[in-house]
C-alpha positions as a Markdown table, in Angstrom:
| # | Residue | x | y | z |
|---|---|---|---|---|
| 1 | Met | 0.0 | 0.0 | 0.0 |
| 2 | Ile | 1.4 | 3.4 | -1.1 |
| 3 | Ile | 1.4 | 6.2 | 1.5 |
| 4 | Ile | 0.7 | 9.4 | -0.2 |
| 5 | Pro | 1.2 | 12.5 | 2.0 |
| 6 | Ala | -0.9 | 15.6 | 1.2 |
| 7 | Ile | 0.0 | 19.2 | 1.0 |
| 8 | Asp | -2.9 | 21.6 | 0.7 |
| 9 | Ile | -1.9 | 25.2 | -0.3 |
| 10 | Ile | -3.5 | 28.5 | 0.3 |
| 11 | Asp | -1.5 | 31.7 | -0.4 |
| 12 | Gly | 1.6 | 29.5 | -1.0 |
| 13 | Lys | 1.4 | 28.0 | 2.5 |
| 14 | Cys | 0.8 | 24.5 | 3.7 |
| 15 | Val | -2.6 | 24.4 | 5.4 |
| 16 | Arg | -5.4 | 22.0 | 6.3 |
| 17 | Leu | -9.2 | 22.6 | 6.2 |
| 18 | Thr | -11.8 | 20.7 | 8.2 |
| 19 | Gln | -14.5 | 19.1 | 6.0 |
| 20 | Gly | -13.5 | 21.4 | 3.1 |
| 21 | Asp | -14.4 | 24.6 | 5.0 |
| 22 | Tyr | -12.2 | 27.5 | 4.2 |
| 23 | Ala | -13.2 | 29.2 | 7.4 |
| 24 | Gln | -11.7 | 26.3 | 9.4 |
| 25 | Lys | -8.2 | 26.8 | 8.0 |
| 26 | Lys | -5.0 | 26.0 | 10.0 |
| 27 | Val | -1.6 | 26.9 | 8.6 |
| 28 | Tyr | 1.1 | 24.2 | 9.3 |
| 29 | Asn | 4.0 | 25.6 | 7.4 |
| 30 | Glu | 4.9 | 28.8 | 5.5 |
| 31 | Asn | 7.1 | 26.7 | 3.2 |
| 32 | Pro | 5.6 | 23.6 | 1.5 |
| 33 | Leu | 9.0 | 22.6 | 0.1 |
| 34 | Glu | 10.4 | 22.1 | 3.6 |
| 35 | Ile | 7.6 | 19.6 | 4.3 |
| 36 | Ala | 7.9 | 17.9 | 1.0 |
| 37 | Lys | 11.7 | 17.4 | 1.7 |
| 38 | Glu | 10.8 | 15.8 | 5.0 |
| 39 | Phe | 8.4 | 13.4 | 3.3 |
| 40 | Glu | 11.1 | 12.4 | 0.8 |
| 41 | Ala | 13.7 | 12.0 | 3.6 |
| 42 | Ala | 11.3 | 9.6 | 5.4 |
| 43 | Gly | 11.2 | 7.3 | 2.3 |
| 44 | Leu | 7.9 | 8.4 | 0.8 |
| 45 | Lys | 7.8 | 8.5 | -3.0 |
| 46 | Arg | 4.5 | 10.2 | -3.8 |
| 47 | Leu | 2.9 | 13.6 | -3.0 |
| 48 | His | -0.7 | 14.7 | -3.3 |
| 49 | Leu | -0.6 | 18.5 | -3.9 |
| 50 | Val | -3.8 | 20.4 | -3.7 |
| 51 | Asp | -4.2 | 24.1 | -4.8 |
| 52 | Leu | -7.1 | 25.2 | -2.6 |
| 53 | Asp | -7.0 | 28.8 | -4.0 |
| 54 | Gly | -7.2 | 27.2 | -7.5 |
| 55 | Ala | -10.2 | 25.1 | -6.5 |
| 56 | Lys | -11.9 | 28.2 | -5.3 |
| 57 | Ala | -10.9 | 30.3 | -8.3 |
| 58 | Gly | -11.7 | 27.6 | -11.0 |
| 59 | Ala | -8.2 | 28.2 | -12.4 |
| 60 | Val | -4.7 | 26.9 | -11.2 |
| 61 | Gln | -3.0 | 29.5 | -8.8 |
| 62 | Asn | -0.2 | 27.9 | -6.9 |
| 63 | Trp | 1.7 | 26.3 | -9.7 |
| 64 | Lys | 5.0 | 27.9 | -8.5 |
| 65 | Val | 4.8 | 25.8 | -5.3 |
| 66 | Leu | 4.4 | 22.7 | -7.6 |
| 67 | Glu | 7.4 | 23.8 | -9.7 |
| 68 | Asp | 9.5 | 24.5 | -6.6 |
| 69 | Ile | 8.8 | 21.0 | -5.1 |
| 70 | Ala | 9.2 | 19.2 | -8.5 |
| 71 | Ala | 12.6 | 20.9 | -9.1 |
| 72 | Asn | 13.9 | 20.2 | -5.7 |
| 73 | Thr | 12.7 | 16.7 | -4.9 |
| 74 | Asn | 12.2 | 13.3 | -6.7 |
| 75 | Leu | 8.6 | 13.0 | -5.4 |
| 76 | Ile | 6.0 | 11.8 | -7.9 |
| 77 | Ile | 3.5 | 14.5 | -7.7 |
| 78 | Asp | -0.2 | 14.6 | -8.4 |
| 79 | Phe | -1.5 | 18.1 | -8.5 |
| 80 | Gly | -5.2 | 19.2 | -8.4 |
| 81 | Gly | -7.4 | 22.2 | -7.7 |
| 82 | Gly | -8.6 | 24.5 | -10.5 |
| 83 | Ile | -7.9 | 22.4 | -13.5 |
| 84 | Lys | -10.8 | 23.4 | -15.6 |
| 85 | Lys | -9.3 | 24.3 | -19.0 |
| 86 | Glu | -6.5 | 22.8 | -21.2 |
| 87 | Glu | -4.2 | 25.7 | -20.4 |
| 88 | Asp | -4.4 | 24.7 | -16.7 |
| 89 | Leu | -3.4 | 21.1 | -17.6 |
| 90 | His | -0.4 | 22.4 | -19.6 |
| 91 | Ile | 0.7 | 24.6 | -16.7 |
| 92 | Val | 0.5 | 21.7 | -14.3 |
| 93 | Phe | 2.4 | 19.3 | -16.5 |
| 94 | Asp | 5.0 | 21.9 | -17.4 |
| 95 | Ala | 5.5 | 22.8 | -13.8 |
| 96 | Gly | 6.5 | 19.1 | -13.1 |
| 97 | Ala | 3.4 | 17.2 | -12.0 |
| 98 | Ala | 3.4 | 13.5 | -13.0 |
| 99 | Met | -0.4 | 13.5 | -12.8 |
| 100 | Ala | -3.2 | 15.9 | -13.0 |
| 101 | Thr | -5.9 | 15.3 | -10.3 |
| 102 | Ile | -9.4 | 15.7 | -11.8 |
| 103 | Gly | -12.6 | 15.8 | -9.7 |
| 104 | Ser | -15.4 | 18.2 | -10.4 |
| 105 | Leu | -14.6 | 18.4 | -14.1 |
| 106 | Ala | -15.1 | 14.7 | -14.5 |
| 107 | Val | -18.6 | 15.2 | -13.2 |
| 108 | Lys | -19.5 | 18.4 | -15.0 |
| 109 | Asn | -17.7 | 18.1 | -18.3 |
| 110 | Glu | -17.4 | 14.4 | -19.2 |
| 111 | Asp | -16.7 | 15.1 | -22.9 |
| 112 | Met | -13.7 | 17.3 | -22.2 |
| 113 | Phe | -12.1 | 14.9 | -19.7 |
| 114 | Ala | -12.7 | 12.0 | -22.0 |
| 115 | Glu | -10.9 | 13.9 | -24.8 |
| 116 | Trp | -8.0 | 14.6 | -22.5 |
| 117 | Ile | -7.7 | 11.0 | -21.4 |
| 118 | Thr | -7.5 | 10.0 | -25.1 |
| 119 | Arg | -5.0 | 12.6 | -26.0 |
| 120 | Phe | -2.7 | 12.7 | -22.9 |
| 121 | Gly | -3.1 | 9.1 | -21.8 |
| 122 | Ala | -5.1 | 7.8 | -18.8 |
| 123 | Glu | -1.9 | 7.3 | -16.7 |
| 124 | Lys | -1.5 | 11.1 | -16.6 |
| 125 | Phe | -4.6 | 11.5 | -14.5 |
| 126 | Leu | -5.6 | 10.7 | -11.0 |
| 127 | Leu | -9.4 | 10.7 | -10.7 |
| 128 | Gly | -10.8 | 12.1 | -7.4 |
| 129 | Ala | -14.2 | 11.2 | -6.2 |
| 130 | Asp | -15.6 | 13.2 | -3.2 |
| 131 | Val | -18.5 | 11.3 | -1.8 |
| 132 | Lys | -21.4 | 12.1 | 0.5 |
| 133 | Asp | -23.8 | 9.3 | 1.3 |
| 134 | Glu | -22.5 | 7.3 | -1.8 |
| 135 | Lys | -23.2 | 10.3 | -4.1 |
| 136 | Ile | -20.6 | 12.5 | -5.7 |
| 137 | Ala | -19.9 | 16.0 | -4.3 |
| 138 | Val | -18.3 | 18.8 | -6.3 |
| 139 | Gly | -17.2 | 22.4 | -6.1 |
| 140 | Gly | -15.2 | 21.9 | -2.9 |
| 141 | Trp | -18.0 | 19.7 | -1.5 |
| 142 | Leu | -20.5 | 22.6 | -1.6 |
| 143 | Glu | -22.7 | 20.7 | -3.9 |
| 144 | Thr | -23.9 | 17.1 | -3.8 |
| 145 | Thr | -25.0 | 15.6 | -7.1 |
| 146 | Asp | -27.3 | 12.7 | -7.8 |
| 147 | Val | -24.4 | 10.8 | -9.4 |
| 148 | Asp | -23.7 | 7.7 | -7.4 |
| 149 | Ile | -20.1 | 6.7 | -6.8 |
| 150 | Phe | -20.3 | 3.3 | -8.5 |
| 151 | Ser | -21.7 | 4.4 | -11.8 |
| 152 | Phe | -19.1 | 7.3 | -11.8 |
| 153 | Ile | -16.3 | 4.9 | -11.4 |
| 154 | Asp | -17.7 | 2.4 | -13.9 |
| 155 | Lys | -17.8 | 5.1 | -16.6 |
| 156 | Tyr | -14.2 | 6.2 | -16.1 |
| 157 | Val | -12.9 | 2.7 | -15.8 |
| 158 | Lys | -14.3 | 2.2 | -19.3 |
| 159 | Tyr | -12.3 | 5.2 | -20.5 |
| 160 | Gly | -9.2 | 3.5 | -19.2 |
| 161 | Ile | -8.7 | 5.4 | -15.8 |
| 162 | Gly | -6.8 | 3.1 | -13.6 |
| 163 | Gln | -6.2 | 5.2 | -10.4 |
| 164 | Leu | -8.8 | 6.8 | -8.2 |
| 165 | Phe | -8.9 | 8.3 | -4.8 |
| 166 | Cys | -12.0 | 8.6 | -2.8 |
| 167 | Thr | -12.7 | 11.0 | 0.0 |
| 168 | Asp | -15.7 | 10.6 | 2.2 |
| 169 | Val | -16.6 | 14.3 | 2.9 |
| 170 | Ser | -18.3 | 13.4 | 6.2 |
| 171 | Lys | -15.0 | 12.1 | 7.5 |
| 172 | Asp | -12.4 | 14.4 | 6.1 |
| 173 | Gly | -10.2 | 16.4 | 8.6 |
| 174 | Leu | -12.1 | 15.0 | 11.6 |
| 175 | Leu | -9.5 | 12.4 | 12.6 |
| 176 | Gln | -12.3 | 10.0 | 13.3 |
| 177 | Gly | -11.3 | 7.1 | 11.0 |
| 178 | Pro | -11.9 | 6.4 | 7.3 |
| 179 | Ser | -14.9 | 5.1 | 5.6 |
| 180 | Leu | -14.0 | 1.4 | 5.5 |
| 181 | Asp | -17.4 | 0.1 | 4.5 |
| 182 | Leu | -17.6 | 2.4 | 1.5 |
| 183 | Tyr | -14.1 | 1.7 | 0.3 |
| 184 | Glu | -14.6 | -2.1 | 0.7 |
| 185 | Lys | -17.6 | -1.9 | -1.5 |
| 186 | Val | -15.8 | 0.0 | -4.2 |
| 187 | Ile | -12.8 | -2.3 | -4.0 |
| 188 | Gln | -15.0 | -5.4 | -4.3 |
| 189 | Arg | -16.9 | -4.0 | -7.3 |
| 190 | Phe | -13.7 | -2.8 | -9.1 |
| 191 | Pro | -11.0 | -5.2 | -8.1 |
| 192 | Gly | -8.6 | -4.1 | -11.0 |
| 193 | Leu | -8.7 | -0.4 | -9.9 |
| 194 | His | -5.8 | 1.2 | -8.1 |
| 195 | Phe | -7.9 | 2.5 | -5.2 |
| 196 | Ile | -6.6 | 5.1 | -2.9 |
| 197 | Ala | -8.4 | 6.0 | 0.3 |
| 198 | Ser | -8.5 | 9.6 | 1.5 |
| 199 | Gly | -9.9 | 11.3 | 4.6 |
| 200 | Gly | -10.4 | 10.5 | 8.2 |
| 201 | Val | -7.1 | 8.7 | 8.9 |
| 202 | Ala | -6.4 | 9.2 | 12.6 |
| 203 | Gly | -3.7 | 6.8 | 13.5 |
| 204 | Ile | -1.6 | 3.9 | 12.4 |
| 205 | Asp | -4.4 | 1.3 | 13.1 |
| 206 | Asp | -6.5 | 3.0 | 10.3 |
| 207 | Leu | -3.7 | 2.4 | 7.9 |
| 208 | His | -3.6 | -1.3 | 8.8 |
| 209 | Ala | -7.4 | -1.4 | 8.4 |
| 210 | Leu | -7.2 | 0.1 | 4.9 |
| 211 | His | -4.4 | -2.3 | 3.9 |
| 212 | Lys | -6.5 | -5.2 | 5.1 |
| 213 | Ile | -9.5 | -4.3 | 2.9 |
| 214 | Gly | -7.3 | -4.1 | -0.2 |
| 215 | Cys | -6.6 | -0.4 | -0.6 |
| 216 | Ser | -3.6 | 0.3 | -3.0 |
| 217 | Gly | -2.8 | 3.5 | -1.4 |
| 218 | Val | -3.9 | 6.1 | 1.1 |
| 219 | Ile | -3.6 | 9.8 | 1.2 |
| 220 | Ile | -2.8 | 11.2 | 4.7 |
| 221 | Gly | -2.8 | 14.8 | 5.7 |
| 222 | Lys | -4.0 | 16.0 | 9.1 |
| 223 | Ala | -2.9 | 12.9 | 11.0 |
| 224 | Ile | 0.8 | 13.6 | 10.0 |
| 225 | Tyr | 0.5 | 17.4 | 10.7 |
| 226 | Glu | -1.2 | 16.9 | 14.1 |
| 227 | Gly | 1.4 | 14.2 | 15.1 |
| 228 | Arg | -1.1 | 11.3 | 15.2 |
| 229 | Ile | 1.2 | 9.5 | 12.9 |
| 230 | Ser | 4.9 | 9.9 | 12.8 |
| 231 | Leu | 6.9 | 9.7 | 9.6 |
| 232 | Gly | 8.9 | 7.0 | 11.2 |
| 233 | Glu | 5.8 | 4.8 | 11.7 |
| 234 | Leu | 5.1 | 5.1 | 7.9 |
| 235 | Lys | 8.4 | 3.2 | 7.2 |
| 236 | Tyr | 6.5 | 0.0 | 7.6 |
| 237 | Phe | 4.6 | 0.8 | 4.4 |
| 238 | Thr | 7.3 | 2.4 | 2.4 |
| 239 | His | 9.4 | -0.8 | 2.0 |
């Protein structure tokens, strides 16, 4: 199981929100590169970089942070937040992201995303599914759709998408444990999918539980920043 630490960015700083609420923001570090280097030094290989300003603005904003981390570490970075147009996609790839993270766009503009998959290759995208009561939520979770998670995944697996991360909105940032039941259902229905759990991880036991149900990876943010999981403890999963 791959451990993927998350860095969320507002104004170029590393922050965390609680349940996607910009009013519940906590700054953890003024310099995201410092944190990225700590992750790399601990043996982690991936990084989930989220441009929260971009997500709000509907266009990529913090690409310089991406460029800085990509130039100064060997981390394999997926970058998301505000990728709505092809020019944003080019900015993200040119700045050094291995993958573009696509969430709301996949719900709202299937034709465009399908065309990108065909042209750039499915391996260049990490599909994000934010879920509330098994329905897809979009727009920074402000809007819940009537699209159910299973039909959403099924559609994009047919387009060739092989990696997906799923965040249960009701759990994110609360440190109360991940949505094991939901994730297990998805994994059982799509056994060939590289499924990445996201949200709710509170301690090392949660990682073992996610590993046990068959998750291919897990995105961790707050639990690391709040000291619930040490980088040393993650070594078990990095070898």
